[in-house]
C-alpha positions, 0 to 999 in steps of 0.5 A: 899388652905389656905396655898397658901396665907401664902406661897405667903405672906412669900415669899413676906417678904423674897424677901423685906428683901433680897432686903433691905439687898442687898441695905443697903449693898451697899455703892455706889449707882447709881448717886454717885461719885465712891470712889478713889481707887488704885490697883495693877493688877496681871501683875504688872500694877497700876490701879488708878481710878482718872487716868481713868477719861474721860473713862468708867470704870467697877469695878467687885468684885469677889472671886474664891470660889463664884459660881455666880462669876464663872458663871459671869467671862466667860461672863466678858471675852467674852461679855464685855472685848473682845467686849469693850477693844479696844474702847479706852475709856473703862477699867475694873478691876476685884478685888478678895476679901480677897484671896491670890495673888498666888490663884488668879494668879493660877485662872487667869492662869487656866481660861485664863482670859485676863482682869486686875485682882487685889487682895483686900486681906484685904478688903479695896478697897471692903469696899468703895463700899459695905459691902457684897455680890459678885459678884458685878459690878459698871459701872463708867462714864467718869465723875466718877459717878456710872451709873449702879450697880449690885449684883449677876449674872443673864443673864437679869441683865448682858444684862443691864450692857452690854447695859449700857457700850455700851450707856456710851462708845458711850457717851465718844467718 
């Protein structure tokens, strides 16, 4: 019985440390302007965040070797891309972190993801948003401010992301 309070204390300390580490690794917080980014998607189309002003933008960071990223990606396709892509005021870009374009291109083809995917081989774009941890999502409103951010993948947090996209796209119509 003496171990239970000790175990609870240890779990609390670990949770606080993990939450602090995640917070400290996030460079762009909710309410702040999103940094300027430019990437070229695998289809050759350029994506520039400043050109997306007036639209709601989802920026997702992932890697093909990341288990939680792989769990999230089908949901990005089915629950976000397929649902919001035709609204006219929503754009999305998934940015792979530190992998060769050939690897990411094969991954996209094999998994048949239709949403735009770009590569950040040198981690230059990612470094404007965070220092570590993927997957990450940053939802940017029509004014260019981050209105939602998430780290990792879990269903409850993903539902919050969908709700935020729905709310923001309703505002900017």
